TORNUTOR-973328 format. One record per residue: x, y negated, z negated of N, C-alpha, C, O in turn. Coordinates in pm, 1 decimal, decimal comma, m for minus. Last residue first. Layout:
     n.c1     n.c2     n.c3    ca.c1    ca.c2    ca.c3     c.c1     c.c2     c.c3     o.c1     o.c2     o.c3
        X        Y        Z        X        Y        Z        X        Y        Z        X        Y        Z
...
END
This chain:
     n.c1     n.c2     n.c3    ca.c1    ca.c2    ca.c3     c.c1     c.c2     c.c3     o.c1     o.c2     o.c3
   7010,2  m5008,7 m18843,3   6924,5  m5103,6 m18958,2   6965,2  m5153,2 m19076,9   6887,8  m5219,7 m19145,8
   7191,8  m4909,4 m18712,8   7139,2  m4983,1 m18621,3   7060,6  m5070,7 m18757,4   7061,0  m5193,8 m18758,0
   7184,0  m4634,5 m18801,7   7316,0  m4724,1 m18836,7   7296,4  m4878,7 m18791,7   7376,6  m4963,8 m18830,2
   6916,0  m4554,4 m18773,3   6956,9  m4560,1 m18860,8   7069,8  m4659,2 m18862,3   7052,5  m4765,3 m18922,2
   6956,1  m4488,4 m18539,0   6860,5  m4624,7 m18543,9   6881,7  m4664,8 m18665,5   6874,7  m4784,5 m18693,2
   7138,4  m4299,6 m18465,7   7201,9  m4466,4 m18428,7   7092,9  m4562,3 m18453,8   7098,4  m4680,1 m18418,5
   7005,9  m4092,3 m18584,6   7120,7  m4114,4 m18620,4   7178,9  m4271,3 m18573,8   7251,5  m4341,3 m18644,4
   6803,2  m4094,7 m18375,6   6783,7  m4132,3 m18535,3   6884,1  m4162,5 m18598,0   6876,1  m4258,1 m18675,2
   7004,9  m3979,4 m18135,0   6899,0  m4151,4 m18146,6   6854,3  m4156,5 m18302,3   6890,4  m4264,3 m18349,3
   7249,7  m3865,8 m18079,0   7139,9  m3819,8 m18136,0   7116,2  m3975,6 m18168,0   7192,5  m4061,1 m18212,9
   7482,8  m3721,6 m17824,8   7398,2  m3862,8 m17875,6   7263,1  m3760,0 m17960,4   7208,5  m3653,2 m17932,9
   7668,9  m3462,6 m17884,5   7579,8  m3536,2 m17802,7   7533,0  m3648,8 m17911,0   7544,6  m3656,5 m18033,3
   8010,9  m3411,6 m17957,7   7885,6  m3415,4 m17982,1   7798,4  m3476,8 m17892,4   7852,4  m3552,9 m17812,1
   8199,3  m3203,3 m17732,2   8177,2  m3285,7 m17799,8   7991,4  m3339,0 m17850,6   7886,2  m3309,7 m17793,7
   8235,7  m2974,7 m17584,7   8243,7  m2935,2 m17729,8   8205,0  m3076,8 m17779,2   8169,1  m3068,7 m17896,7
   8214,9  m3048,9 m17268,0   8183,1  m2960,2 m17356,8   8248,5  m2926,4 m17487,1   8326,5  m2831,4 m17481,2
   8203,1  m3398,3 m17254,7   8218,5  m3288,6 m17210,9   8179,6  m3160,0 m17305,8   8117,3  m3177,4 m17410,6
   8072,1  m3723,7 m17073,3   8102,6  m3561,1 m17210,8   8119,1  m3479,0 m17168,2   8075,5  m3447,5 m17057,4
   8034,5  m3907,4 m16939,5   8171,4  m3861,6 m16945,3   8162,5  m3773,8 m17074,9   8249,4  m3767,3 m17161,9
   7796,6  m4063,8 m17085,5   7834,6  m4065,3 m16985,1   7986,1  m4042,5 m17034,3   8049,1  m4106,6 m17118,4
   7622,6  m3831,7 m17326,9   7643,6  m3965,5 m17294,1   7732,8  m3950,2 m17190,1   7769,5  m3833,9 m17173,9
   7342,2  m3625,3 m17363,6   7509,3  m3616,6 m17331,5   7528,6  m3755,9 m17242,8   7476,7  m3785,7 m17135,2
   7077,6  m3486,7 m17569,8   7149,9  m3613,1 m17443,5   7260,3  m3640,5 m17486,1   7292,9  m3672,0 m17600,6
   7028,3  m3134,6 m17481,6   7075,5  m3294,5 m17566,2   7071,5  m3414,7 m17466,6   7065,3  m3429,8 m17344,6
   7045,1  m2906,1 m17374,4   6960,8  m2981,6 m17366,7   6933,2  m3068,1 m17482,6   6835,8  m3068,1 m17557,9
   7296,8  m2784,9 m17284,1   7315,7  m2830,6 m17411,0   7107,3  m2830,5 m17465,7   7057,7  m2771,9 m17561,9
   7310,4  m2775,9 m17045,7   7278,6  m2671,4 m17097,1   7215,5  m2681,8 m17254,7   7129,2  m2618,7 m17315,9
   7336,1  m3003,2 m16944,2   7209,2  m2955,7 m16922,4   7159,1  m2867,6 m17004,6   7042,7  m2852,9 m17042,0
   7640,9  m2993,0 m16947,6   7536,4  m3102,7 m17024,0   7406,3  m3037,1 m17001,6   7370,8  m3015,7 m17117,5
   7710,5  m2758,5 m16781,6   7753,0  m2774,2 m16945,6   7653,0  m2880,9 m16998,7   7584,0  m2850,0 m17095,9
   7678,0  m2916,5 m16566,9   7577,1  m2770,3 m16610,7   7584,1  m2758,2 m16759,4   7490,5  m2750,0 m16838,9
   7872,6  m3085,2 m16548,5   7710,9  m3146,1 m16583,8   7583,4  m3017,2 m16581,2   7460,6  m3020,1 m16589,1
   8061,4  m2956,7 m16564,6   8063,6  m3051,2 m16634,7   7899,4  m3089,0 m16652,6   7833,7  m3112,9 m16753,9
   8062,0  m2837,3 m16264,8   8078,7  m2780,7 m16433,5   8009,6  m2864,1 m16554,6   7914,0  m2825,1 m16621,6
   8095,1  m3083,3 m16128,3   7950,5  m2981,2 m16133,2   7953,9  m2922,2 m16270,1   7877,4  m2945,5 m16363,7
   8311,2  m3162,8 m16183,8   8223,5  m3261,5 m16253,8   8085,4  m3159,4 m16256,6   7999,8  m3152,3 m16344,8
   8450,9  m2968,7 m16022,6   8471,1  m2961,5 m16226,6   8356,6  m3064,1 m16235,9   8288,0  m3030,6 m16332,5
   8413,8  m3008,0 m15784,8   8326,5  m2884,7 m15836,1   8350,0  m2868,8 m16018,0   8296,7  m2797,1 m16102,7
   8319,1  m3261,5 m15662,0   8436,2  m3250,3 m15760,2   8339,3  m3154,8 m15813,7   8230,6  m3178,7 m15866,4
   8356,9  m3340,9 m15264,7   8331,0  m3337,2 m15396,0   8428,6  m3281,8 m15498,6   8547,9  m3256,3 m15481,6
   8510,3  m3491,3 m14981,3   8465,5  m3379,3 m15076,6   8417,3  m3430,2 m15229,0   8442,2  m3536,8 m15285,3
   8385,0  m3630,4 m14704,4   8433,5  m3689,1 m14882,7   8379,2  m3560,0 m14882,6   8277,3  m3513,1 m14831,9
   8250,9  m3668,5 m14453,5   8404,0  m3720,8 m14461,6   8413,4  m3687,7 m14572,2   8526,7  m3733,9 m14584,9
   7953,2  m3670,0 m14509,0   8052,8  m3567,7 m14404,9   8153,8  m3548,8 m14446,6   8184,8  m3436,0 m14485,0
   7867,7  m3777,1 m14825,2   7895,1  m3767,5 m14674,8   8001,7  m3671,3 m14596,6   8106,3  m3618,8 m14634,8
   7724,0  m3582,3 m15074,7   7832,0  m3650,3 m14999,7   7820,0  m3638,9 m14871,1   7780,7  m3542,2 m14805,8
   7534,9  m3564,2 m15344,9   7497,4  m3568,7 m15197,9   7637,7  m3630,7 m15181,9   7673,9  m3719,3 m15259,3
   7358,7  m3373,0 m15636,4   7462,1  m3467,4 m15586,0   7492,8  m3444,8 m15430,5   7482,0  m3331,8 m15383,0
   7118,1  m3292,3 m15865,4   7128,1  m3295,4 m15713,8   7278,8  m3400,7 m15671,7   7265,7  m3520,7 m15695,5
   6995,2  m3097,1 m16094,0   7116,9  m3175,0 m16093,2   7096,2  m3178,3 m15905,5   7065,8  m3080,8 m15836,8
   6770,6  m2900,2 m16110,6   6772,5  m3015,9 m16230,2   6914,1  m3149,0 m16206,9   6930,2  m3252,0 m16272,4
   6531,3  m2750,9 m15980,2   6603,9  m2823,4 m15943,3   6654,0  m2976,8 m16091,9   6603,1  m3079,8 m16136,1
   6424,9  m2460,2 m16099,3   6393,3  m2570,2 m16075,0   6492,8  m2626,3 m16088,5   6568,2  m2594,5 m16180,5
   6363,6  m2171,4 m16179,5   6410,2  m2228,8 m16021,1   6383,1  m2385,9 m15979,1   6338,7  m2428,5 m15872,5
   6432,7  m2076,3 m16410,0   6303,7  m2134,1 m16371,2   6298,4  m2163,9 m16218,5   6188,9  m2174,8 m16163,5
   6697,0  m2176,0 m16495,6   6646,3  m2014,3 m16452,7   6507,0  m1991,4 m16452,6   6464,1  m1884,6 m16496,2
   6790,2  m2449,2 m16247,3   6804,1  m2350,8 m16347,6   6730,4  m2224,1 m16360,1   6698,8  m2161,7 m16258,9
   7031,0  m2534,8 m16027,6   6890,7  m2456,7 m16051,7   6892,0  m2422,9 m16164,7   6991,0  m2362,0 m16205,3
   7260,7  m2793,9 m15872,2   7196,7  m2717,3 m15968,5   7083,7  m2661,4 m16050,2   7038,0  m2732,3 m16139,9
   7296,2  m2825,2 m15516,5   7219,7  m2857,8 m15647,6   7203,4  m2754,2 m15742,8   7148,6  m2646,8 m15718,2
   7521,2  m3030,5 m15346,6   7519,9  m2969,8 m15439,9   7409,9  m2969,4 m15543,6   7399,3  m3053,9 m15632,5
   7595,4  m3095,0 m15036,8   7503,7  m3145,0 m15109,8   7540,4  m2995,6 m15170,2   7571,4  m2892,3 m15110,8
   7710,3  m3270,8 m14781,4   7796,0  m3168,8 m14854,2   7694,4  m3162,2 m15029,9   7735,9  m3226,8 m15126,1
   7485,8  m3192,5 m14520,0   7557,0  m3264,1 m14580,0   7688,0  m3202,2 m14707,9   7738,8  m3090,3 m14700,0
   7468,7  m2972,3 m14252,3   7431,9  m2997,0 m14379,9   7504,9  m3098,1 m14383,1   7583,6  m3124,0 m14292,1
   7440,3  m3100,9 m13917,4   7483,3  m3007,2 m13960,7   7446,0  m3022,2 m14126,5   7367,0  m3116,4 m14133,0
   7306,5  m3322,6 m13744,0   7238,7  m3183,6 m13731,7   7283,2  m3050,8 m13856,9   7216,1  m2952,3 m13887,8
   7453,9  m3552,6 m13701,7   7529,3  m3396,8 m13643,9   7429,7  m3295,4 m13664,1   7448,6  m3184,7 m13613,6
   7226,3  m3711,0 m13743,0   7276,9  m3709,3 m13636,8   7406,0  m3630,7 m13594,9   7456,7  m3637,9 m13483,0
   7126,0  m3625,0 m14042,3   7016,2  m3659,7 m13923,8   7079,1  m3643,8 m13820,4   7024,1  m3557,2 m13752,3
   7243,4  m3353,5 m14188,8   7250,0  m3504,9 m14140,3   7208,0  m3507,8 m14009,1   7230,8  m3440,2 m13908,7
   7009,6  m3158,5 m14413,7   7081,9  m3169,6 m14275,6   7098,7  m3288,1 m14252,3   7004,2  m3363,1 m14276,9
   6893,2  m3112,4 m14628,1   7034,1  m3213,5 m14647,1   7092,4  m3188,4 m14501,9   7213,1  m3198,5 m14480,0
   6577,4  m3072,4 m14716,1   6626,4  m3188,5 m14605,8   6739,7  m3220,2 m14636,4   6752,3  m3335,8 m14676,9
   6538,3  m2831,5 m14770,3   6580,3  m2870,6 m14897,7   6598,1  m3047,1 m14828,1   6632,8  m3135,8 m14906,1
   6431,8  m2719,6 m14548,6   6337,4  m2706,7 m14656,0   6382,7  m2796,1 m14782,2   6307,0  m2830,8 m14872,9
   6661,0  m2686,2 m14356,3   6566,9  m2806,1 m14385,4   6440,7  m2826,1 m14499,9   6376,4  m2928,4 m14523,5
   6824,5  m2534,7 m14514,6   6841,2  m2619,9 m14495,1   6770,3  m2761,6 m14456,8   6791,2  m2878,2 m14490,3
   6660,7  m2278,3 m14461,9   6652,0  m2344,3 m14602,7   6727,2  m2469,6 m14630,1   6714,9  m2522,9 m14740,5
   6660,3  m2303,5 m14178,9   6495,4  m2270,0 m14272,3   6549,9  m2303,0 m14444,5   6473,7  m2347,1 m14530,6
   6855,4  m2271,6 m14028,5   6869,1  m2393,2 m14062,9   6679,1  m2381,1 m14148,4   6603,1  m2477,8 m14153,3
   6927,8  m2012,3 m13891,4   6771,4  m2070,2 m13839,6   6753,1  m2261,0 m13901,0   6680,9  m2348,0 m13852,4
   7153,2  m1984,6 m14068,1   7131,4  m1994,0 m13906,2   7017,0  m2059,1 m13845,6   7020,8  m2148,2 m13760,8
   7276,6  m1958,2 m14320,5   7185,4  m2026,6 m14291,6   7149,1  m2070,4 m14109,2   7126,5  m2181,0 m14060,1
   7454,5  m1753,6 m14474,8   7469,4  m1792,8 m14357,3   7284,8  m1859,7 m14328,5   7189,1  m1782,6 m14321,4
   7670,1  m1780,9 m14777,6   7498,1  m1764,3 m14687,0   7538,5  m1846,1 m14599,1   7607,9  m1947,7 m14601,6
   7924,0  m1634,7 m14908,7   7876,6  m1737,6 m14827,7   7812,2  m1701,7 m14742,5   7841,1  m1625,3 m14650,4
   7925,1  m1530,7 m15301,0   7903,0  m1514,8 m15129,7   7914,4  m1653,8 m15051,3   7914,6  m1762,9 m15108,2
   8227,0  m1552,7 m15482,9   8119,8  m1584,5 m15437,5   8085,8  m1589,0 m15324,2   8159,0  m1631,1 m15234,5
   8519,0  m1547,0 m15481,1   8428,2  m1430,7 m15556,0   8324,1  m1464,6 m15532,3   8262,0  m1367,3 m15575,1
   8755,1  m1542,2 m15191,9   8632,3  m1625,7 m15262,1   8602,3  m1514,7 m15316,8   8625,5  m1404,5 m15267,2
   8960,5  m1457,3 m15054,6   8956,3  m1367,5 m15218,5   8829,4  m1442,5 m15275,8   8793,2  m1417,1 m15390,7
   9019,9  m1648,9 m14864,4   9033,9  m1510,8 m14844,2   8983,1  m1405,7 m14945,6   8968,2  m1286,6 m14918,2
   9059,3  m1944,8 m14897,0   8918,3  m1853,1 m14898,9   8897,1  m1737,1 m14925,5   8799,5  m1695,4 m14987,8
   9298,7  m1973,1 m14802,5   9280,9  m2088,9 m14945,3   9124,5  m1978,6 m15013,4   9096,9  m1950,3 m15130,0
   9367,7  m1836,1 m14587,1   9436,6  m1824,3 m14702,1   9410,9  m1863,7 m14820,5   9463,4  m1823,7 m14924,4
   9165,6  m1775,3 m14342,1   9207,9  m1861,1 m14382,7   9250,1  m1798,4 m14557,4   9174,2  m1732,2 m14628,2
   9115,6  m1522,9 m14161,2   9208,5  m1578,5 m14185,5   9211,8  m1728,6 m14225,7   9260,2  m1806,8 m14144,0
   8862,8  m1406,3 m14344,4   8967,4  m1314,7 m14286,8   9120,0  m1400,1 m14251,1   9225,3  m1358,5 m14299,3
   8699,3  m1648,8 m14397,1   8779,7  m1591,8 m14500,5   8851,4  m1487,9 m14452,6   8934,6  m1459,1 m14538,7
   8612,9  m1676,3 m14063,0   8676,9  m1752,7 m14165,4   8755,5  m1683,3 m14288,6   8876,2  m1664,0 m14273,8
   8503,3  m1423,5 m14033,8   8622,0  m1421,3 m13943,4   8693,3  m1564,2 m14015,8   8816,0  m1567,5 m14026,0
   8246,1  m1425,2 m14227,8   8372,6  m1335,9 m14244,8   8510,6  m1377,8 m14159,5   8619,5  m1365,5 m14215,6
   8145,9  m1676,5 m14077,7   8191,8  m1688,1 m14238,5   8301,5  m1592,3 m14243,3   8419,0  m1626,5 m14256,7
   8100,6  m1576,7 m13810,0   8170,1  m1711,2 m13850,1   8207,0  m1684,6 m13986,2   8328,2  m1668,3 m14000,5
   7892,0  m1374,8 m13928,8   8031,0  m1300,8 m13870,8   8152,5  m1416,1 m13878,4   8263,8  m1392,4 m13925,4
   7681,5  m1480,4 m14080,9   7800,2  m1448,8 m14126,0   7882,5  m1425,1 m14075,4   7987,4  m1437,9 m14138,5
   7677,6  m1876,8 m13881,1   7599,8  m1711,5 m13904,1   7759,1  m1609,4 m14001,8   7878,6  m1638,8 m14000,1
   7633,1  m2169,3 m14050,0   7740,6  m2096,9 m13960,0   7649,6  m1941,2 m13984,1   7578,5  m1909,5 m14079,5
   7526,7  m2357,7 m14223,3   7447,4  m2317,9 m14085,0   7534,5  m2195,1 m14006,0   7488,8  m2139,6 m13906,0
   7613,4  m2232,0 m14536,3   7651,1  m2355,8 m14426,8   7554,3  m2274,8 m14299,7   7524,4  m2155,4 m14296,3
   7673,3  m2214,4 m14858,9   7566,3  m2206,5 m14756,4   7597,4  m2323,7 m14688,8   7608,7  m2441,6 m14722,2
   7785,5  m2057,0 m15161,2   7781,4  m2160,3 m15082,8   7734,3  m2110,1 m14954,8   7743,7  m1990,6 m14926,9
   7657,0  m1968,8 m15499,3   7603,5  m1984,6 m15386,6   7671,8  m2095,6 m15256,1   7620,9  m2207,3 m15246,8
   7740,6  m1885,1 m15825,3   7743,8  m1978,2 m15734,0   7731,7  m1902,8 m15593,6   7786,1  m1794,2 m15574,0
   7540,3  m1839,2 m16112,2   7571,9  m1756,8 m16025,0   7625,9  m1911,2 m15944,1   7581,1  m2021,5 m15975,3
   7549,8  m1813,8 m16482,8   7554,4  m1901,7 m16327,1   7626,8  m1852,6 m16212,2   7747,4  m1828,2 m16209,7
   7653,1  m1841,4 m16745,1   7503,5  m1766,5 m16698,4   7492,8  m1815,7 m16567,9   7386,6  m1876,4 m16554,6
   7884,5  m1895,1 m16769,4   7773,7  m1974,1 m16853,4   7656,6  m1951,3 m16793,3   7565,4  m2033,9 m16789,1
   8059,3  m1758,8 m16697,6   8077,0  m1776,5 m16849,1   7937,7  m1814,1 m16884,5   7879,3  m1783,6 m16988,5
   8014,8  m1819,6 m16447,1   8003,2  m1650,7 m16472,1   7929,7  m1704,5 m16632,4   7813,6  m1698,3 m16672,8
   8204,1  m2068,1 m16477,9   8022,5  m2059,0 m16384,1   7953,9  m1940,7 m16457,4   7849,8  m1958,1 m16520,8
   8398,9  m1944,3 m16488,9   8332,3  m2041,6 m16568,1   8261,6  m2068,8 m16559,5   8214,5  m2120,0 m16661,0
   8457,9  m1779,7 m16255,9   8455,1  m1754,1 m16381,0   8339,4  m1827,1 m16518,3   8252,9  m1784,7 m16595,0
   8459,8  m2001,9 m16055,6   8361,2  m1882,7 m16071,8   8348,3  m1855,7 m16201,6   8250,9  m1893,3 m16266,8
   8626,8  m2195,3 m15970,2   8589,6  m2237,1 m16123,3   8498,0  m2119,1 m16092,4   8393,6  m2175,7 m16124,8
   8779,4  m2101,5 m15770,9   8853,2  m2132,2 m15907,4   8766,1  m2117,6 m16006,0   8789,1  m2054,2 m16109,0
   8556,1  m2145,9 m15596,8   8613,5  m2029,0 m15607,0   8697,5  m2035,9 m15754,7   8659,8  m1961,0 m15844,8
   8571,2  m2451,8 m15568,3   8490,0  m2332,0 m15633,4   8436,1  m2246,0 m15710,0   8355,0  m2235,0 m15801,9
   8773,5  m2469,0 m15447,7   8779,8  m2505,9 m15578,8   8664,0  m2419,6 m15647,7   8666,7  m2346,2 m15746,5
   8757,7  m2375,7 m15208,7   8827,1  m2253,3 m15260,2   8855,9  m2352,2 m15430,5   8938,7  m2314,3 m15513,3
   8538,2  m2542,2 m15123,4   8488,2  m2386,6 m15142,0   8632,9  m2328,0 m15233,7   8615,1  m2242,6 m15320,5
   8681,3  m2760,0 m15084,5   8579,3  m2745,4 m15187,4   8525,7  m2608,8 m15203,5   8469,1  m2576,8 m15307,9
   8878,2  m2699,2 m14915,4   8888,9  m2754,1 m14997,3   8823,3  m2723,7 m15080,1   8873,2  m2657,2 m15170,9
   8672,2  m2643,3 m14679,0   8735,1  m2545,0 m14749,4   8873,8  m2566,3 m14832,4   8965,2  m2484,0 m14828,7
   8612,4  m2879,8 m14588,4   8518,5  m2762,3 m14647,3   8618,3  m2659,2 m14738,5   8610,2  m2622,1 m14855,6
   8777,9  m3026,6 m14468,9   8771,3  m3062,7 m14593,9   8713,0  m2937,3 m14696,7   8740,8  m2905,5 m14812,4
   8808,2  m2880,9 m14205,4   8947,2  m2940,5 m14266,6   8935,0  m2960,8 m14466,1   9015,7  m2933,8 m14555,1
   8665,3  m2614,0 m14034,9   8703,6  m2714,4 m14055,9   8834,3  m2794,9 m14167,4   8942,8  m2740,8 m14188,6
   8561,4  m2306,9 m14041,7   8674,0  m2363,7 m13959,6   8676,8  m2528,2 m13968,6   8701,9  m2566,6 m13854,4
   8212,1  m2449,8 m14084,3   8305,4  m2323,8 m14128,3   8444,3  m2391,3 m14028,0   8436,4  m2493,6 m13959,9
   8056,4  m2778,4 m14178,3   8063,5  m2615,3 m14083,7   8211,2  m2564,3 m14149,0   8288,6  m2617,2 m14228,7
   7971,2  m2860,5 m14413,5   7920,7  m2901,7 m14297,2   7898,2  m2775,4 m14239,5   7803,0  m2697,3 m14236,1
   7802,5  m2711,4 m14718,5   7911,5  m2758,5 m14663,4   7892,4  m2802,4 m14496,5   7782,1  m2770,9 m14452,1
   7638,6  m2661,3 m15011,8   7632,5  m2687,6 m14861,6   7770,9  m2715,3 m14850,1   7846,8  m2738,4 m14944,2
   7557,4  m2470,4 m15287,2   7628,0  m2587,0 m15232,0   7654,8  m2568,3 m15118,5   7701,0  m2457,2 m15092,6
   7385,1  m2422,9 m15625,4   7383,7  m2363,6 m15484,6   7451,4  m2494,4 m15392,5   7410,5  m2608,2 m15415,2
   7449,9  m2221,4 m15869,8   7498,3  m2339,8 m15786,8   7525,4  m2333,1 m15653,2   7614,4  m2282,7 m15584,6
   7139,2  m2134,8 m16088,4   7218,7  m2112,3 m15990,6   7315,8  m2238,2 m15908,6   7259,4  m2345,2 m15885,8
   7124,8  m1937,1 m16419,3   7148,5  m2083,0 m16324,8   7208,4  m2059,1 m16206,0   7306,4  m1985,5 m16194,5
   6923,6  m1673,7 m16388,7   7033,2  m1697,9 m16427,3   7041,3  m1838,1 m16397,3   6941,7  m1872,2 m16333,4
   6661,9  m1542,9 m16388,3   6664,9  m1573,1 m16473,3   6822,2  m1638,4 m16515,5   6853,3  m1656,2 m16633,2
   6783,0  m1310,9 m16071,1   6625,6  m1408,3 m16112,7   6703,0  m1403,9 m16279,1   6777,6  m1311,7 m16312,0
   6933,2  m1270,5 m15833,7   7006,1  m1323,1 m15956,1   6873,5  m1410,3 m16082,4   6876,6  m1516,0 m16145,5
   6738,0  m1299,0 m15613,0   6832,2  m1229,4 m15657,0   6917,5  m1340,1 m15776,4   6942,7  m1460,6 m15777,1
   6507,7  m1441,0 m15526,9   6459,1  m1344,0 m15602,8   6582,3  m1294,1 m15674,6   6564,1  m1246,8 m15786,8
   6597,9  m1592,2 m15264,3   6550,7  m1667,3 m15392,4   6552,2  m1580,6 m15535,9   6588,9  m1633,1 m15641,1
   6815,6  m1349,9 m15196,4   6755,1  m1441,8 m15154,5   6711,6  m1524,4 m15282,5   6777,3  m1524,4 m15386,6
   7079,7  m1214,8 m14970,0   7037,8  m1315,6 m15086,0   6919,1  m1379,9 m15078,1   6894,5  m1456,2 m14984,7
   7167,7   m912,2 m14842,1   7083,7   m987,1 m14853,3   7090,5  m1090,7 m14976,6   7108,3  m1039,7 m15087,2
   7537,3   m900,7 m14749,2   7467,2   m862,9 m14805,0   7350,2   m982,5 m14796,0   7375,5  m1098,8 m14764,7
   7848,8   m778,7 m14553,2   7704,8   m809,2 m14602,9   7626,8   m778,9 m14681,5   7612,2   m660,7 m14712,4
   8087,6   m593,2 m14509,2   8037,1   m705,4 m14573,5   7947,6   m775,2 m14620,0   7960,8   m835,3 m14726,6
   7971,2   m398,1 m14361,4   7996,4   m366,2 m14514,2   8022,4   m464,5 m14589,0   8000,2   m462,1 m14710,1
   7914,9   m488,4 m14140,6   7841,2   m393,5 m14169,8   7886,9   m380,1 m14324,7   7798,4   m341,6 m14401,1
   8269,6   m562,9 m14097,1   8132,6   m605,9 m14040,2   8040,7   m469,1 m14056,5   8073,2   m362,4 m14004,4
   8469,8   m562,3 m14369,6   8434,2   m563,2 m14265,4   8252,6   m571,2 m14207,9   8149,4   m582,3 m14274,1
   8538,2   m593,2 m14637,3   8547,7   m464,0 m14599,0   8527,8   m472,8 m14412,6   8576,0   m384,8 m14341,2
   8547,8   m897,4 m14734,6   8642,8   m812,4 m14682,5   8676,9   m666,7 m14562,7   8759,0   m639,9 m14475,0
   8377,9   m870,3 m14964,2   8367,7   m961,9 m14853,2   8406,9   m925,8 m14762,3   8324,6   m906,5 m14672,8
   8491,6   m739,2 m15128,2   8394,7   m651,2 m15051,5   8350,0   m745,4 m14969,9   8268,8   m703,7 m14887,3
   8604,7   m860,0 m15289,9   8717,4   m782,9 m15202,4   8619,5   m708,9 m15129,6   8659,6   m611,9 m15065,3
   8403,7  m1145,6 m15306,0   8516,2  m1091,8 m15392,6   8572,2   m976,5 m15262,5   8576,8  m1017,5 m15146,5
   8087,8  m1178,6 m15187,9   8201,3  m1257,0 m15251,8   8300,3  m1127,3 m15310,2   8250,9  m1022,8 m15352,7
   7953,4  m1080,9 m14865,8   7987,8  m1097,3 m14982,4   8118,1  m1136,0 m15073,3   8233,3  m1123,8 m15031,7
   7799,6  m1300,1 m14645,2   7962,1  m1176,5 m14677,9   7948,4  m1234,6 m14816,8   7938,4  m1346,6 m14866,7
   7465,5  m1333,4 m14618,6   7570,6  m1330,0 m14664,5   7701,1  m1243,0 m14643,1   7693,9  m1121,4 m14625,5
   7115,7  m1375,0 m14462,9   7244,2  m1237,6 m14512,9   7381,3  m1340,4 m14513,6   7400,3  m1417,5 m14419,5
   6850,2  m1534,8 m14720,8   7000,5  m1512,5 m14606,2   7057,7  m1390,6 m14612,9   7062,9  m1313,6 m14708,7
   6532,3  m1615,5 m14789,7   6631,2  m1483,4 m14813,8   6681,4  m1491,4 m14631,0   6633,0  m1476,9 m14518,8
   6401,6  m1840,4 m15017,8   6478,4  m1788,6 m14907,0   6535,7  m1692,4 m14920,6   6591,0  m1657,8 m15025,0
   6173,9  m2120,7 m15165,9   6211,1  m1967,6 m15168,1   6290,0  m1946,1 m15007,8   6257,6  m2007,9 m14906,4
   6319,4  m2409,6 m15270,0   6222,4  m2288,3 m15220,2   6300,4  m2191,2 m15203,7   6420,7  m2167,7 m15214,1
   6317,3  m2512,6 m15613,6   6404,0  m2488,3 m15505,2   6331,9  m2385,1 m15410,7   6286,2  m2282,4 m15461,0
   6087,1  m2771,8 m15696,0   6129,7  m2640,5 m15693,5   6221,3  m2623,8 m15604,5   6226,5  m2703,7 m15511,1
   6206,6  m3080,9 m15845,1   6109,8  m2997,0 m15747,1   6171,8  m2856,6 m15792,3   6257,8  m2828,5 m15875,8
   6344,2  m3198,7 m16038,4   6237,9  m3175,0 m16097,6   6134,0  m3110,0 m16021,2   6022,0  m3080,2 m16062,5
   6572,2  m3362,4 m15859,7   6523,9  m3325,9 m15976,3   6372,6  m3337,2 m16000,1   6298,8  m3435,2 m15989,4
   6469,6  m3315,1 m15471,4   6525,3  m3353,9 m15591,9   6508,0  m3310,0 m15727,4   6429,5  m3215,9 m15738,2
   6526,0  m3303,0 m15100,4   6418,8  m3220,9 m15250,2   6535,9  m3269,8 m15414,3   6655,5  m3247,4 m15433,0
   6451,6  m3535,7 m14902,8   6525,7  m3445,4 m14946,3   6488,8  m3423,1 m15099,6   6441,1  m3497,9 m15184,9
END
């Protein structure tokens, strides 16, 4: 699996658009998203195993609720699974929790991005619950991985993005607005 410091691989995938445009219907609901889309922005790229399952929509909806928070931090959110764009669209239409999803749902049908990142579960052949935070230079700055049966915490992803954007030393459980560590001050206090 690619990790911190690696370049996020180039990709070009069909997606169901975020927001109301995503429900416009086949032919109008889709767009192409590539590694060149939203150049210069931070990217939150998270994978889920399968559409029409139980844990996945809880995570997707939670990321959706934080979408404006991510946007305020100059970050875009991309959700990805190996289901097709048609399955994504149908799921959005019939699942109230994700019907108004504000970010695109990318379809990695050929498993090219999932394979390049190394996120496919070895037994099930579907993506693990992996979240990447990618900086504007396309370098992976953070990765979390959950097994197929445990949902992740999008609020923690937001907290880590805040910490990364400070470019300072942030202690355990640091949150935006708190002071970062100042090593020089710590050395002076100890002396």
